[in-house]
C-alpha positions in Angstrom: 13.5 36.3 -19.2 16.8 34.5 -19.4 18.4 32.6 -16.1 22.0 32.4 -17.4 24.0 32.9 -14.5 25.1 36.5 -14.8 27.9 37.3 -15.7 28.4 36.2 -19.2 31.8 35.5 -18.8 34.7 34.8 -16.1 36.5 38.6 -16.8 32.8 40.6 -16.0 33.2 40.4 -12.3 36.1 39.1 -10.2 36.8 35.5 -10.8 33.6 32.7 -11.3 34.2 29.8 -8.6 34.0 26.7 -10.2 36.1 24.4 -8.1 33.6 21.4 -6.2 31.7 22.7 -3.2 31.9 20.5 -0.1 30.0 21.6 2.2 31.4 22.0 6.5 29.3 21.2 9.0 29.3 24.6 9.9 29.8 28.2 9.0 33.5 28.0 9.0 34.2 24.0 9.4 34.5 24.5 13.1 33.0 22.2 15.8 29.1 23.6 15.7 29.1 24.3 19.8 32.1 26.6 18.9 30.3 28.3 16.3 28.5 30.9 18.4 32.0 32.2 20.1 33.8 32.3 16.6 31.3 33.9 15.4 31.6 36.9 17.8 34.9 37.1 17.4 34.5 37.5 14.0 32.3 39.8 14.0 34.2 42.3 16.5 37.4 41.7 14.0 35.2 43.2 11.0 35.4 46.9 12.0 39.5 46.6 11.5 39.5 44.2 8.3 40.4 45.9 5.1 37.4 45.3 2.7 38.1 44.9 -1.4 37.0 47.1 -4.1 34.6 46.3 -6.3 34.5 47.6 -9.7 31.2 50.0 -10.5 30.7 48.0 -13.9 30.3 44.7 -11.2 28.1 46.6 -9.2 25.5 48.0 -11.8 25.4 45.1 -13.5 24.3 42.9 -10.3 21.4 45.8 -10.0 20.3 45.8 -13.2 20.0 41.8 -12.8 18.3 42.5 -9.5 15.8 45.0 -11.3 14.5 42.0 -13.4 15.6 38.6 -11.1 14.5 37.8 -7.1 17.5 36.9 -6.5 21.9 37.0 -7.5 23.7 33.9 -6.3 27.6 35.5 -5.2 30.1 34.5 -2.4 32.4 36.4 -0.2 35.0 35.9 2.4 34.0 34.3 5.5 35.3 37.5 7.4 33.1 39.4 5.8 29.9 37.5 7.1 27.9 39.9 9.8 25.0 39.5 12.0 23.2 42.4 9.8 23.9 40.9 6.3 22.5 37.3 7.7 19.4 39.1 8.5 19.2 40.3 4.8 20.7 37.4 3.3 20.0 33.6 2.4 23.5 31.9 3.7 23.5 28.8 1.6 26.2 26.8 2.9 30.4 28.3 4.0 33.6 26.1 2.9 36.6 26.9 5.0 37.3 30.4 4.1 34.3 31.1 1.6 30.1 32.1 2.6 27.8 31.3 -0.6 25.1 33.3 -0.4 21.4 33.8 -2.1 21.3 37.9 -2.4 18.2 40.0 -3.1 18.0 44.0 -3.9 18.5 44.7 0.2 21.5 42.3 1.4 23.1 43.6 -2.0 22.8 47.0 -1.4 24.5 46.3 2.2 27.4 44.6 0.5 27.8 47.8 -1.5 27.3 49.8 1.1 30.0 48.4 3.6 32.6 47.8 0.1 32.4 43.7 0.3 34.3 42.3 -2.3 32.2 39.5 -3.6 32.2 36.8 -6.5 29.1 35.7 -8.7 29.0 32.2 -8.5 26.7 29.7 -10.4 23.1 29.2 -9.6 22.1 26.2 -8.2 19.0 26.5 -9.8 20.2 27.2 -13.1 21.7 23.5 -14.8 22.9 22.2 -18.5 21.1 18.5 -18.3 18.0 17.9 -19.9 15.0 18.5 -17.4 12.9 16.2 -18.8 9.7 19.1 -18.6 6.2 17.6 -19.2 2.4 19.0 -20.0 0.0 16.8 -18.1 -0.8 15.1 -21.4 2.6 13.6 -22.0 2.3 12.8 -17.8 -0.9 10.7 -18.0 0.4 8.7 -21.1 2.8 7.7 -18.9 2.8 4.8 -16.1 3.0 6.4 -13.2 3.8 3.3 -10.9 7.7 3.9 -11.4 8.6 6.1 -14.3 8.0 9.8 -12.7 11.9 10.6 -14.4 10.2 14.2 -14.8 9.3 17.7 -14.3 6.0 18.8 -14.9 5.5 22.3 -15.9 3.6 24.7 -13.8 0.1 24.0 -15.8 0.4 20.3 -15.6 1.4 20.4 -12.1 -2.1 21.6 -10.9 -3.3 19.5 -13.5 -2.7 16.8 -11.7 -3.2 17.4 -8.6 -6.6 17.9 -9.3 -6.4 15.1 -11.9 -5.7 12.8 -8.2 -8.9 14.1 -6.8 -11.0 13.2 -10.5 -9.9 9.8 -10.5 -10.2 8.9 -6.7 -12.9 11.5 -5.4 -13.4 9.6 -2.3 -10.0 9.5 -0.8 -8.3 13.3 -2.0 -9.4 16.6 -2.1 -7.6 19.2 -3.7 -7.6 22.7 -1.3 -6.1 26.2 -2.4 -5.0 27.4 0.0 -3.8 31.1 -1.4 -2.0 32.3 -4.1 1.5 33.6 -4.6 3.5 37.1 -4.9 2.9 35.9 -8.8 -1.0 34.3 -8.7 0.0 31.1 -9.1 -1.9 28.4 -6.7 -0.8 27.0 -3.3 -2.1 24.2 -3.1 -2.9 21.0 -0.7 -3.8 17.6 -1.2 -6.1 15.9 1.5 -5.9 12.4 2.1 -7.9 9.6 3.1 -11.5 7.8 3.3 -14.1 10.4 4.0 -12.5 13.8 3.5 -15.9 15.3 3.6 -16.0 14.5 7.2 -14.1 15.6 10.1 -12.3 11.9 11.6 -10.8 11.4 15.1 -7.7 10.8 13.8 -4.0 12.6 14.2 -3.7 15.4 11.3 -0.5 15.1 9.9 1.3 17.1 7.4 4.1 17.5 4.5 5.0 19.8 2.4 8.0 20.5 -0.2 10.2 23.5 -1.9 9.5 26.4 0.0 13.1 27.1 -1.6 12.1 27.3 -5.3 15.2 25.8 -6.9 15.6 22.2 -3.6 13.6 20.2 -6.6 13.3 16.6 -5.7 11.0 16.6 -2.5 8.7 18.3 -5.4 8.5 15.0 -7.3 8.7 12.7 -4.5 5.7 14.8 -3.1 3.7 14.3 -5.8 4.7 10.3 -5.9 3.7 9.8 -2.3 0.1 10.9 -3.1 -0.2 8.9 -5.9 1.4 6.1 -4.1 -0.9 6.4 -1.2 -4.0 6.1 -3.0 -3.3 4.3 -5.6 -2.2 1.7 -2.9 -5.5 2.2 -0.8 -7.8 -1.1 -0.6 -5.1 -3.0 -1.6 -2.3 -2.5 0.1 -2.8 -3.7 3.8 -0.2 -1.3 5.4 -1.2 1.9 3.3 -5.1 1.1 4.2 -4.7 1.0 7.9 -1.9 4.0 7.7 -5.2 6.3 6.0 -7.6 5.4 7.5 -5.8 6.3 10.9 -4.3 9.3 9.9 -5.6 12.3 7.8 -2.7 12.9 5.7 -2.1 17.0 4.1 0.5 17.0 1.8 1.9 20.1 -0.1 4.9 19.0 -2.7 5.1 23.2 -4.0 5.4 25.5 -1.5 7.3 28.4 -4.0 6.2 27.7 -7.5 7.5 31.7 -8.2 10.9 30.6 -7.0 10.9 26.9 -8.6 9.6 28.6 -12.1 11.3 32.0 -12.2 11.5 31.9 -15.5 8.0 30.7 -17.1 5.3 27.9 -16.2 7.4 25.6 -18.7 10.6 24.7 -17.5 12.1 24.7 -13.9 15.7 25.7 -14.9 16.4 29.2 -13.3 14.7 28.2 -10.1 15.3 30.6 -7.5 15.6 29.8 -3.5 13.3 32.7 -2.7 10.0 33.9 -4.1 9.5 36.6 -6.1 10.3 39.0 -4.1 13.5 37.8 -3.1 12.8 37.2 0.4 13.8 33.5 1.8 10.3 31.9 2.9 12.2 29.6 5.5 13.1 33.0 7.6 10.3 34.7 7.3 8.1 33.2 10.1 7.8 34.2 13.9 9.6 32.6 15.9 10.3 31.3 19.7 13.9 32.7 20.4 14.0 36.0 22.5 16.5 38.1 20.1 14.4 37.5 17.0 11.7 39.7 16.1 8.0 38.4 15.9 7.1 39.4 13.5 10.0 39.0 11.6 12.7 42.5 10.1 11.3 41.8 6.8 7.2 41.6 6.2 5.5 38.8 6.0 5.2 37.1 2.5 1.9 36.3 0.9 3.0 32.4 0.9 4.3 33.0 4.9 0.6 34.3 5.6 -1.0 31.5 3.7 0.3 29.2 5.5 -0.2 30.8 8.6 -3.6 31.0 8.2 -4.0 27.5 7.1 -1.9 26.4 9.7 -4.6 27.8 12.0 -7.5 26.5 10.7 -5.7 22.8 12.0 -4.5 21.1 14.2 -1.7 19.0 13.3 0.3 16.9 15.2 3.4 15.7 12.8 4.7 17.5 9.7 7.7 17.5 7.6 9.4 20.1 5.6 11.4 19.3 2.2 14.3 20.9 1.1 17.5 20.1 -0.8 21.3 21.2 -0.7 22.7 18.4 2.0 21.5 15.2 3.4 19.9 14.8 6.6 17.3 15.2 8.8 17.3 18.4 10.9 15.0 18.4 13.7 14.3 21.2 16.5 15.3 23.4 17.3 16.3 26.1 14.8 17.0 28.6 16.9 19.5 27.2 19.7 22.3 25.1 20.4 21.7 21.9 21.7 23.6 23.0 24.5 21.5 25.8 24.8 17.9 24.7 24.3 16.6 20.9 23.9 12.5 20.6 22.6 11.0 18.6 25.4 10.8 15.5 22.9 14.7 15.5 22.1 14.7 12.0 22.6 11.8 11.1 21.2 13.5 13.1 18.0 16.5 11.1 18.8 14.5 7.6 18.1 12.2 9.1 15.2 15.0 10.8 13.4 17.7 7.9 13.0 14.2 5.4 12.4 14.0 7.9 9.3 17.4 7.6 8.1 18.3 4.1 9.0 15.5 3.0 6.6 17.1 5.0 4.0 21.1 3.8 4.8 19.2 0.1 4.4 18.0 1.1 0.9 20.0 3.2 -0.4 23.5 4.0 -1.9 26.6 3.8 0.3 27.6 7.3 1.5 24.0 8.9 1.0 21.8 10.7 3.5 25.8 11.0 5.4 25.5 14.6 6.0 27.3 15.8 9.4 28.1 12.7 9.5 25.5 10.4 10.1 22.7 12.1 8.8 21.0 13.5 11.8 21.8 17.0 13.3 20.1 19.0 16.0 18.5 22.6 13.5 21.2 25.0 15.7 24.3 22.6 15.7 23.9 22.9 11.9 23.7 26.4 11.7 21.5 28.7 13.6 18.3 30.3 11.9 15.7 32.4 12.9 12.6 32.8 11.4 12.1 29.1 10.1 9.4 27.0 9.7 10.5 24.5 11.6 10.5 26.8 14.2 7.1 28.2 14.3 5.7 25.0 13.7 7.1 23.3 17.1 6.4 26.7 19.0 3.2 28.2 17.8 1.4 25.1 16.7 2.7 22.3 19.4 3.5 20.7 16.2 6.3 18.2 15.8 7.9 19.2 12.7 11.3 18.6 11.0 13.2 19.5 8.1 14.2 17.1 5.4 17.3 17.8 3.4 16.5 15.3 0.4 19.8 15.4 -2.2 23.1 17.3 -2.2 21.9 18.9 -5.4 19.1 20.5 -4.9 17.8 20.8 -8.7 18.4 17.4 -9.2 18.8 15.3 -12.9 15.1 13.4 -13.2 17.0 10.9 -14.2 18.0 10.3 -9.9 14.1 11.0 -8.9 13.3 7.1 -9.4 16.5 6.5 -6.9 15.8 8.8 -4.4 12.1 7.7 -4.0 13.6 4.1 -4.0 15.9 5.6 -1.0 13.3 7.8 0.9 9.3 6.4 0.7 9.3 3.8 3.5 10.6 6.2 6.0 8.5 8.7 4.4 5.6 6.4 5.3 6.9 5.0 8.5 6.9 8.3 9.9 3.6 9.0 9.0 2.9 6.0 11.4 4.5 7.4 14.5 1.5 10.1 14.1 -0.6 6.4 15.5 1.6 5.9 18.0 1.3 7.7 21.8 -1.7 9.3 23.6 -4.4 9.3 21.6 -8.1 10.1 22.9 -10.5 12.8 23.1 -11.3 15.3 26.3 -15.8 15.5 27.7 -17.4 17.3 30.1 -18.5 14.6 32.4 -21.8 16.4 33.2 -23.3 16.7 29.1 -20.3 14.8 28.0 -19.5 17.9 25.5 -16.5 17.6 23.8 -14.0 20.6 25.5 -11.5 22.3 24.3 -8.4 21.5 26.8 -4.6 20.9 27.1 -2.8 17.8 27.4 0.1 18.8 29.9 3.0 16.2 30.6 4.1 17.4 34.1 8.0 18.2 34.2 8.5 16.9 30.6 6.8 19.9 28.6 8.2 23.0 28.1 8.3 26.1 25.0 4.8 25.6 23.6 5.2 21.3 23.5 1.7 20.2 25.0 -1.2 19.5 22.7 -4.4 20.9 22.5 -7.5 18.9 21.7 -9.5 19.6 18.5 -12.2 20.7 18.0 -15.5 19.9 17.8 -14.8 16.7 19.0 -12.3 17.1 21.6 -9.8 14.5 20.1 -5.9 14.8 20.8 -3.0 12.9 19.9 1.0 13.0 21.5 3.6 11.6 20.2 6.4 10.4 22.9 8.9 8.3 23.8 8.7 5.2 25.8 8.2 6.4 29.0 6.6 6.8 32.2 3.9 10.1 32.7 2.3 12.1 34.7 -0.2 13.7 32.7 -2.2 16.7 32.9 -5.8 17.5 31.1 -6.2 21.5 32.0 -9.9 23.4 30.4 -11.3 26.5 31.0 -13.4 26.1 34.0 -12.6 22.8 35.1 -10.3 22.0 37.8 -7.3 20.5 36.3 -7.3 16.2 36.7 -3.9 13.8 37.0 -3.1 10.9 35.1 0.1 9.9 36.9 2.8 7.0 36.4 1.4 6.2 33.3 3.3 3.9 31.1 4.0 3.6 27.3 6.2 1.7 24.8 8.0 2.7 21.9 5.3 1.8 19.0 2.5 1.6 21.2 -1.0 3.3 21.0 -2.8 4.1 24.2 -5.9 5.7 23.7 -7.7 7.7 27.2 -10.9 8.7 27.3 -11.0 11.7 29.5 -13.7 13.0 31.4 -13.5 16.6 33.4 -16.0 17.4 36.2 -16.8 16.5 40.0 -16.1 13.2 41.0 -13.6 12.0 38.4 -11.3 9.5 39.1 -9.0 7.9 36.8 -9.1 4.0 36.4 -5.5 2.6 34.8 -6.0 -0.3 32.4 -2.1 -1.9 31.4 -0.9 -5.7 30.0 1.3 -7.0 33.1 4.7 -7.5 30.8 4.5 -5.0 28.9 3.8 -7.0 26.3 1.4 -10.1 25.1 -1.1 -7.8 23.5 -3.3 -4.4 23.7 -5.2 -3.4 26.8 -8.1 -0.3 25.8 -10.2 1.6 28.5 -7.8 4.0 30.6 -8.8 7.3 31.1 -10.8 9.7 33.4 -14.0 8.9 34.7 -16.8 9.9 36.5 -18.3 7.7 39.3 -21.1 5.8 37.6 -19.9 5.4 34.1 -19.5 2.1 32.9 -16.1 1.6 31.6 -16.0 -1.2 29.0 -12.1 -3.1 29.0 -10.6 -5.4 26.3 -7.7 -7.0 25.6 -6.2 -8.4 22.2 -3.8 -11.2 22.1 -0.9 -11.0 19.8 0.0 -13.6 17.9 2.0 -15.9 20.1 -0.1 -15.3 23.3 -3.4 -15.8 24.6 -5.4 -13.8 27.8 -5.4 -15.6 30.9 -6.7 -13.1 33.1 -7.1 -9.9 34.3 -6.3 -8.8 37.7 -6.7 -5.7 39.8 -3.7 -3.7 41.9 -3.9 -6.2 44.8 -3.5 -9.3 42.2 -7.0 -10.5 42.7 -8.6 -12.0 39.2 -11.9 -10.0 38.4 -12.0 -11.8 35.0 -10.9 -14.0 32.4 -13.2 -12.7 29.6 -11.0 -10.4 26.8 -13.8 -7.9 27.7 -15.3 -7.0 30.9 -17.2 -3.4 32.2 -16.3 -2.1 35.0 -18.2 0.6 36.7 -16.1 3.1 38.3 -16.4 4.7 42.3 -14.9 7.9 43.6 -11.0 5.8 43.8 -9.4 5.6 40.9 -8.4 1.4 39.8 -5.9 0.1 38.5 -6.8 -2.6 35.8 -3.5 -5.8 34.5 -4.2 -7.9 32.1 -1.9 -11.0 32.6 -1.2 -13.0 29.0 1.1 -16.0 29.0 2.6 -17.1 25.4 1.3 -20.2 23.9 3.3 -22.5 21.4 5.1 -21.1 18.3 4.8 -24.4 16.3 1.7 -27.0 15.6 1.7 -30.0 14.6 -1.2 -30.8 11.2 -3.3 -33.8 10.9 -5.0 -34.9 8.0 -6.3 -37.7 6.6 -9.3 -39.1 4.2 -12.3 -40.3 6.1 -15.3 -41.6 4.7 -15.2 -42.7 1.0 -13.0 -42.8 -1.8 -10.1 -40.4 -2.2 -7.2 -38.6 -0.9 -6.2 -35.5 1.2 -2.6 -33.8 0.5 -1.4 -30.1 2.2 0.9 -27.8 1.2 2.4 -24.7 2.7 4.3 -21.6 1.0 4.3 -24.5 -2.0 5.9 -27.4 0.0 4.1 -30.5 0.5 3.6 -31.9 4.0 3.0 -35.1 5.7 0.7 -35.9 7.8 1.8 -35.1 11.5 4.2 -31.8 10.1 4.3 -29.4 12.9 4.1 -26.0 11.6 5.1 -22.6 12.4 2.8 -20.4 14.6 0.9 -18.3 11.7 1.4 -20.8 8.6 -0.9 -20.7 5.9 -2.1 -24.4 5.5 -3.6 -25.7 2.2 -5.8 -28.6 2.6 -6.1 -30.4 -1.1 -8.9 -33.2 -1.9 -8.7 -35.8 -4.7 -11.6 -37.6 -5.1 -11.5 -41.1 -6.9 -13.4 -42.0 -9.7 -17.3 -41.1 -9.0 -16.7 -39.6 -6.1 -17.0 -35.9 -4.7 -16.1 -34.6 -1.8 -19.0 -34.3 1.0 -17.5 -32.5 3.9 -14.6 -31.2 5.7 -14.0 -31.2 9.6 -11.5 -29.6 11.2 -10.9 -30.9 15.1 -13.9 -33.0 15.3 -16.4 -29.3 14.0 -18.0 -29.5 10.5 -17.5 -27.3 8.2 -20.9 -25.9 7.6 -21.7 -26.5 4.1 -18.8 -26.5 2.2 -17.9 -29.2 -0.2 -15.1 -27.5 -2.5 -12.3 -29.7 -3.5 -9.5 -26.8 -1.3 -9.8 -26.1 1.8 -7.4 -22.9 3.6 -6.3 -23.0 7.1 -4.9 -19.5 7.5 -2.7 -18.2 10.7 -2.1 -21.4 12.2 -2.6 -21.0 15.9 -3.7 -24.2 17.4 -3.1 -28.0 16.4 -5.5 -29.1 13.3 -6.7 -32.3 13.2 -8.2 -32.9 9.3 -10.6 -35.1 8.0 -11.8 -35.4 4.6 -15.1 -37.3 3.8 -16.2 -38.7 0.6 -19.5 -39.9 -1.6 -20.1 -41.4 -4.7 -21.9 -39.8 -7.1 -24.7 -40.9 -9.0 -24.9 -40.3 -12.6 -28.5 -40.6 -14.0 -29.3 -42.3 -17.4 -31.7 -41.3 -19.5 -33.2 -44.3 -22.1 -35.1 -43.1 -24.5 -36.9 -44.8 -27.6 -36.2 -43.2 -31.4 -39.4 -43.7 -32.8 -42.0 -43.1 -30.1 -44.2 -46.7 -30.2 -41.9 -48.0 -31.9 -40.6 -50.5 -28.7 -40.0 -50.1 -25.2 -36.9 -50.6 -22.9 -36.4 -52.1 -19.5 -33.1 -51.0 -17.1 -32.2 -53.2 -14.5 -32.0 -52.7 -11.9 -35.2 -50.0 -12.5 -32.9 -46.9 -11.0 -32.9 -43.3 -12.4 -29.3 -43.0 -11.2 -25.9 -45.4 -10.8 -22.7 -44.8 -9.5 -19.5 -45.7 -11.1 -18.9 -48.9 -12.1 -22.4 -50.1 -11.3 -23.5 -53.0 -13.9 -26.7 -52.0 -15.9 -28.3 -54.1 -18.1 -30.5 -53.3 -20.8 -33.0 -54.9 -23.1 -35.3 -53.8 -26.0 -38.8 -55.4 -27.4 -39.6 -54.1 -30.5 -43.3 -53.5 -31.7 -45.3 -55.6 -33.8 -43.8 -55.2 -37.6 -41.1 -53.4 -36.0 -37.5 -55.2 -35.3 -34.5 -53.7 -33.3 -31.9 -52.2 -34.5 -29.1 -50.9 -32.2 -27.9 -49.1 -29.1 -26.9 -45.1 -29.3 -24.5 -43.5 -27.2 -26.3 -39.7 -27.8 -23.4 -37.7 -26.0 -20.9 -39.6 -28.7 -23.5 -40.5 -31.6 -21.6 -43.9 -30.8 -23.4 -47.2 -31.3 -22.9 -48.8 -28.1 -24.5 -52.7 -29.1 -26.8 -54.0 -32.1 -28.2 -56.7 -29.8 -31.2 -56.0 -28.1 -29.8 -57.5 -24.8 -27.0 -54.9 -23.3 -25.0 -54.7 -20.6 -22.2 -52.1 -19.3 -21.2 -50.2 -16.4 -21.6 -46.8 -16.1 -18.7 -43.7 -16.6 -17.7 -41.2 -14.5 -21.0 -38.9 -16.5 -24.1 -39.0 -16.9 -25.7 -41.6 -20.5 -28.0 -40.4 -22.6 -28.9 -43.6 -24.8 -31.2 -43.8 -27.8 -32.8 -47.5 -28.7 -33.4 -47.7 -32.4 -36.1 -49.6 -33.7 -36.8 -50.3 -37.5 -39.6 -50.9 -39.5 -39.3 -54.2 -42.3 -40.6 -51.6 -44.6 -37.1 -50.0 -45.0 -35.0 -53.3 -44.4 -33.7 -55.6 -47.2 -33.2 -58.2 -43.9 -37.6 -59.1 -45.1 -36.8 -59.5 -48.0 -34.7 -62.8 -48.7 -33.7 -62.3 -52.2 -33.0 -58.7 -51.8 -29.4 -59.1 -50.3 -27.3 -62.9 -50.4 -24.1 -62.9 -47.8 -21.9 -66.1 -48.7 -20.1 -68.4 -47.4 -21.4 -67.6 -44.1 -20.0 -68.9 -42.2 -16.6 -67.5 -43.9 -12.6 -67.4 -43.1 -10.6 -66.0 -46.2 -13.4 -63.5 -48.3 -17.0 -62.3 -47.6 -19.1 -61.8 -51.0 -22.0 -59.6 -50.6 -24.8 -59.5 -53.8 -27.8 -57.3 -53.7 -31.0 -56.9 -55.6 -29.9 -52.5 -55.4 -27.3 -51.0 -55.7 -24.9 -51.1 -52.5 -23.2 -47.7 -51.5 -21.9 -49.0 -48.0 -21.1 -51.3 -46.2 -20.0 -52.0 -42.3 -19.0 -54.1 -40.3 -18.9 -54.4 -36.3 -18.9 -56.9 -33.5 -20.6 -57.5 -30.7 -19.9 -54.2 -28.8 -20.4 -52.3 -31.4 -17.5 -51.4 -32.4 -16.9 -50.6 -35.9 -14.7 -53.7 -37.6 -14.1 -52.1 -41.0 -16.1 -49.5 -43.5 -16.5 -49.6 -47.6 -18.4 -47.1 -49.9 -19.5 -48.4 -52.7 -20.2 -46.3 -56.2 -23.3 -48.1 -56.5 -22.2 -52.0 -57.0 -25.0 -54.6 -56.7 -21.9 -57.4 -55.8 -18.6 -56.6 -53.5 -16.1 -59.0 -51.8 -14.8 -58.5 -48.1 -11.5 -59.7 -47.9 -11.1 -61.0 -43.7 -7.1 -61.6 -43.5 -7.4 -59.1 -41.3 -10.5 -60.6 -39.2 -10.7 -61.9 -35.7 -13.0 -64.9 -34.9 -16.2 -63.8 -33.8 -19.9 -63.0 -34.9 -20.6 -60.0 -36.5 -23.5 -57.9 -37.6 -23.1 -56.6 -41.5 -24.8 -53.5 -42.7 -25.6 -52.6 -46.2 -26.5 -49.3 -47.1 -28.6 -48.8 -50.1 -30.1 -45.3 -51.4 -33.8 -45.8 -49.4 -33.0 -49.7 -48.3 -30.5 -50.8 -45.1 -30.1 -54.2 -44.2 -28.0 -56.6 -41.6 -26.8 -59.5 -41.9 -25.7 -61.7 -39.5 -22.4 -63.4 -40.3 -19.7 -65.9 -38.5 -15.9 -65.6 -39.3 -13.6 -68.7 -38.2 
């Protein structure tokens, strides 16, 4: 079906609205606190107002369209917006003199019967820009870390959800909680470790797009799933969050509305479901004047969500929308002057945390609806049948409405920016579920978990109490900082209270509660509400042993525990208290420790040096570093030495001899010493030809340290002569003398002693080679009785002075102009004969 804005041209029905749509903060642009009485005044005038006529052709075109589509988008003059019409049509927003409405067939029949003039407007769900619709293969080819600039087809959306589960089976489980009017799936991603196990953690929920044309949250929810599961185990914040909260995310609560035209596009998306019903007017509500259940039949999407909610115990949630930029907290059914939520102050604190964080990371002007981006629901406009009020009233869940973008169907190119604006706040809101009171309630007799109510006396109202989640009896209760009297109530048990319990913002207090006879309260606090966290508070039976513990914050340490009378009861971080028949209070007394510490370091035994740096900056010994610093120490041994040990504050680090040591989270003065020891290198001497001679090493050791003098001597066997010492690693001739001394290098040595038999040496055949004159000054002549192939002159250390290749000549003259005076060995090489002559140059 074509979802082009109807009518086809401006002359078809009245005049199409083309001006900019600036939204006001209430129906008629008036102060929200006077809105209700203004409505009464306007509604009272309606019977006396003249109504404008509409042509029959206009009406028939609208009816024809409504036979194919669930809704049309109209505007009427504000004076014609009545309580009866408010129950039938969904108001989008108002200007000073006009109200913009989503109208289904039932609402249009009312407009027609009342003779109300209307104007067809451009539907927010119909756009003229590229929506970058992608199928699942195209999505999976993208880098989803930072390129969420698209909308998925419906099939791609479903496939992507199950792909999350396939890629991270230990962190994601996809649940299909029901189907829509058109048979599309309502999918939730359950996120966290051990998804098949019930954990004693708060259950938290995000959903989006119950209005099908409000799609920003659709993509942000998908991206949030991807962000969480891809950062678990690598990002400490995300890992801790997922460990402490069971997160449920439904990216699209109304896929029939989003994919009204077909599964391949979101263009033409509608607010309502396929039956033309506004799902955010379809829930049971708390207001006495609002029918419960609502006038309109509960829709399949609503029924599925209600059944799903009844199977869970969500402690916090949010519902993502679009069309303005603000956060809207309960109640929707009342003005703030009529009824506040019991946790109104907590809502203000949490909502401003969300918005203030958004403002820190967004462009100026973003999320400033209603002035500063925060509003009480009814002060924006009163709504009956909202999901927000349903969850707050019927499920004791703290849910707010998150309006993410002024434009409902946002250009995909703007989706990455809106993620950047909001993702930190989305995570911070989940974190709030980890604060407040947490614990379990059990039967003191047998320890069985109990279905119980946690009631804050003189605080809770309109079902703001929380209920434990079975089968473990777990509860969690977010609260604003304050002092509370907490009552625990369960069938078959006398209510039990913990009175005067004080808690701070961002504090998590664990309470273990037993109900039964002879139970008493145990209160555990930090003495100054700072310095560290404590645990052990709760209600216990007499004789029960309770482990009480304290964990200091950085910069603090525990001094001792004291009771209400000031008596010190323990100086240990943990101790056990046996309950009596009386309540008792313990205080952990912390004190601050220095915020900076000196870092001393030096080389100890052996030869080497040690240096240190903090955050890449080199420091000298004695540097005073801030507490919490990570200090890197780098040891540099001198040649022939290695690190033998590290000693920190007089304590040897066992088994550690690495060249670098990291002292993490500096919380005390450091005195570090690095010791070095000499390396002993192996010397291996072998004879090339077994039996050709013997070698002797002085001193007679197998290992030597760097720089130590080693004396080698070679004794040929009978019939052999010594030829040379050869380094097997480099194949270099070290010396041609039978006695040879050298300094041990900083590595192992493998040396071969070469002896040769006289039958291979012309040296034993005096007439074979003649070298003259000897001594020589300018030139040395060589004659041989065989064809020479090469000549090599080496000094006493074995260094080659010159090397000549000869083409089978029996005589050769060697120029000596560049040869320094001294003794040399001349090696004459033939095809089968090698001769060595000692020569002197002067």
